[in-house]
C-alpha positions in Angstrom: 126.9 70.8 88.9 126.4 74.6 89.3 122.8 74.2 88.6 122.4 71.5 91.2 124.1 73.6 93.9 122.0 76.6 92.9 118.8 74.5 93.2 119.9 73.2 96.6 120.6 76.7 97.9 117.3 78.0 96.6 115.4 75.1 98.3 117.2 75.7 101.6 116.4 79.5 101.4 112.8 78.8 100.6 112.6 76.3 103.5 114.1 78.8 105.9 111.5 81.4 104.8 108.6 79.0 105.3 110.1 78.0 108.7 110.2 81.6 109.8 106.7 82.3 108.5 105.3 79.3 110.4 106.9 80.5 113.6 105.1 83.9 113.4 101.8 82.8 112.0 100.1 83.2 115.5 99.8 86.7 116.8 98.1 88.7 119.5 96.9 92.3 119.1 96.3 94.4 122.2 95.8 98.0 123.2 97.9 99.7 126.0 96.6 102.8 127.7 98.3 105.3 130.0 96.9 108.4 131.6 97.7 111.1 134.1 96.2 114.2 135.6 98.3 117.4 135.9 97.7 120.8 137.5 98.0 123.5 134.9 100.9 125.9 135.3 100.1 128.0 132.2 96.8 129.8 132.6 95.6 132.4 130.2 93.1 135.0 131.5 91.3 137.5 129.4 90.6 140.7 131.3 88.4 143.4 129.8 88.5 146.9 131.1 85.8 149.4 130.3 85.4 153.2 130.9 82.8 154.1 133.4 81.1 157.2 135.0 82.3 158.4 138.4 80.9 161.6 140.0 79.5 162.5 136.6 82.9 162.2 135.0 84.1 159.5 132.7 87.1 157.5 133.9 89.3 157.2 130.8 90.7 154.0 129.5 94.3 155.3 129.7 94.0 155.5 133.4 92.4 152.1 133.7 95.2 150.5 131.6 97.9 152.2 133.6 96.4 150.9 136.8 96.2 147.3 135.4 99.8 147.6 134.0 101.1 148.7 137.4 99.4 145.8 139.1 100.8 143.3 136.6 104.3 144.6 137.0 104.0 144.6 140.8 102.9 140.9 140.7 106.1 139.9 138.8 104.4 139.0 135.5 106.9 139.0 132.5 106.3 141.6 129.8 105.7 138.9 127.2 103.0 137.4 129.4 100.9 140.6 129.3 99.5 141.5 125.9 96.7 143.6 124.4 94.0 141.6 122.6 91.5 144.1 121.4 90.2 147.6 121.7 86.5 148.4 121.1 83.8 151.0 121.8 80.6 152.6 120.4 80.9 153.7 116.8 81.7 157.3 116.0 78.8 157.5 113.6 76.4 156.8 116.5 78.1 159.3 118.6 77.7 162.0 115.9 74.1 161.0 115.3 72.6 161.1 118.8 75.5 162.7 120.8 75.9 159.5 122.8 78.9 159.3 125.1 81.7 157.0 123.8 82.8 154.4 126.2 85.9 152.4 125.2 86.9 149.0 126.3 90.1 147.1 126.0 90.9 143.4 126.5 94.2 142.0 127.7 95.6 138.5 127.9 97.5 137.7 131.1 99.4 134.5 131.5 99.9 133.3 135.0 101.2 130.1 136.7 98.4 129.8 139.4 94.9 131.2 139.7 95.9 133.0 142.8 98.2 135.2 140.8 95.2 136.7 138.9 93.6 137.4 142.2 96.7 139.2 143.3 96.6 141.4 140.2 92.9 142.2 140.1 92.8 143.0 143.8 95.0 146.0 143.0 92.6 147.3 140.3 89.4 149.2 140.8 86.6 146.7 140.4 84.5 149.3 138.6 86.8 149.2 135.7 86.6 145.4 135.3 84.0 144.6 132.7 84.7 140.8 132.6 87.3 138.2 133.5 87.6 135.0 131.5 89.8 131.9 131.5 90.7 131.5 127.9 92.7 128.3 128.1 95.4 126.6 130.0 98.1 124.0 129.7 101.3 122.8 131.3 104.9 123.8 130.5 106.0 120.2 130.4 103.1 118.9 128.3 105.4 117.4 125.6 107.5 115.6 128.2 104.4 114.1 129.7 103.1 113.0 126.3 106.4 111.2 125.6 106.2 109.6 129.1 102.7 108.4 128.4 103.7 106.8 125.1 106.4 104.8 126.8 104.0 103.7 129.6 101.3 102.8 127.0 103.5 100.5 125.0 104.8 98.8 128.2 101.1 98.4 129.3 100.4 96.7 125.9 103.3 94.3 126.3 102.3 93.5 129.9 98.7 92.8 128.7 99.8 90.5 125.9 102.1 88.7 128.3 99.5 87.8 130.9 96.8 87.0 128.4 99.2 84.5 126.7 100.2 83.0 130.0 96.6 82.2 130.7 96.7 79.8 127.7 100.2 78.6 128.3 101.7 80.6 125.4 104.7 82.9 125.4 105.0 86.4 123.9 107.3 86.9 120.9 108.7 90.0 119.3 106.6 93.0 118.5 105.5 92.9 114.8 103.5 96.2 114.7 103.1 99.2 116.9 100.6 102.1 116.1 100.5 105.0 118.5 97.6 107.4 118.7 97.6 111.1 119.2 97.5 112.2 122.8 94.1 113.3 124.0 93.3 116.1 126.4 90.3 115.4 128.5 88.6 117.9 130.7 91.1 120.7 130.6 93.2 122.1 127.8 91.3 124.5 125.6 88.0 122.9 126.7 86.9 125.3 129.4 85.8 128.9 129.3 84.2 130.9 132.0 83.4 134.6 132.3 82.8 136.8 135.3 80.8 139.9 134.9 81.6 143.2 136.6 79.1 142.8 139.4 80.0 139.2 139.9 83.7 139.9 140.2 83.1 142.7 142.8 81.0 140.3 144.8 83.5 137.5 144.5 86.4 139.8 145.2 84.9 141.1 148.4 84.7 137.6 149.9 88.4 137.1 149.7 87.9 133.6 148.3 90.3 132.2 145.7 89.6 131.2 142.1 89.9 127.5 143.1 87.2 127.8 145.7 84.9 129.9 143.5 82.3 128.3 141.2 84.3 129.5 138.2 87.3 127.3 139.2 88.6 124.8 136.7 89.6 121.2 136.7 92.9 119.5 136.2 94.2 118.5 132.8 93.7 114.8 132.2 96.0 113.3 129.6 95.4 109.9 128.0 97.4 108.0 125.4 96.8 104.7 123.7 99.1 102.3 121.7 97.9 99.4 119.5 100.5 96.6 119.3 100.7 93.2 117.7 103.1 90.6 119.1 104.1 87.2 117.8 103.2 84.1 119.8 106.2 81.8 120.2 
């Protein structure tokens, strides 16, 4: 009797499994996409200062750095957003060999929230001391929050796509069976744009009073895109 009951239970369980399997045999696989454009609010500029001759006297790097530091402080830039990157100059061996004058240069990284802020800083610095200005990279302070938002929008888009495709053939969407999210992609923005302005170019640009956005060295918005692959059962 126990064997008979066990056999009946096994058969019922097996039938249930087959029934569930048959329900979910038909599936639909779709891709959902979400994207947005954001204006960067974390912009990293590389500013290089270099010693130069004025009235047959060399203007020393210490004076140039002091002038830039004062301009940065006056513009309200936090201490941690103004750092020294590198110091360079002609080699001492060359100086000893041909008695060449040693001109030192020093590069700084300045983090600002808007391009206009770097204008504000550099307009307070003697243009003769500016060897080059370069946008190193830029991002947004809420980039992780935006990525999370795009993931949610992408999976919703995938479900919406599966729903209207199935409605076209008089079918109904079932539960999600598989979801694969892809890494967020940065298009036309983050760490993909560099530009450099030479000493003479900056002096010419600065004299016009134009802003970085209006200049040919301006940069584009950050375009974020996220995709999700999802497989849904068909009821």
